[in-house]
C-alpha angles and dihedrals in degrees: 000000000000090000091051091049090050091050090050090049091049091049091049090051089050092050092048091049091051091049091052091051091050092049091051091051091048091052091051091048091052091052091048091048092052091047091049092051090050091053091049092051090050091051091048090052092051091048091055091048090051092051090050092048091049091050092049092046092048093049092045092046092049091050091048093051090048091049094047094045091051091236123155 
């Protein structure tokens, strides 16, 4: 019986060690996921700013060409 109890204890230690490794990986994954979402939000913000700048430049350029060409 003592050998069986030792094997059970060893197996339990192995399971707990594996669980700790899994928890550590899950924590790291959560941090990476949050960081990735932050980067995506930043890229989306910049994209909207670029669209707005392109729209403003296009409108301003069109108005300038019309003004310089004397068009009405």
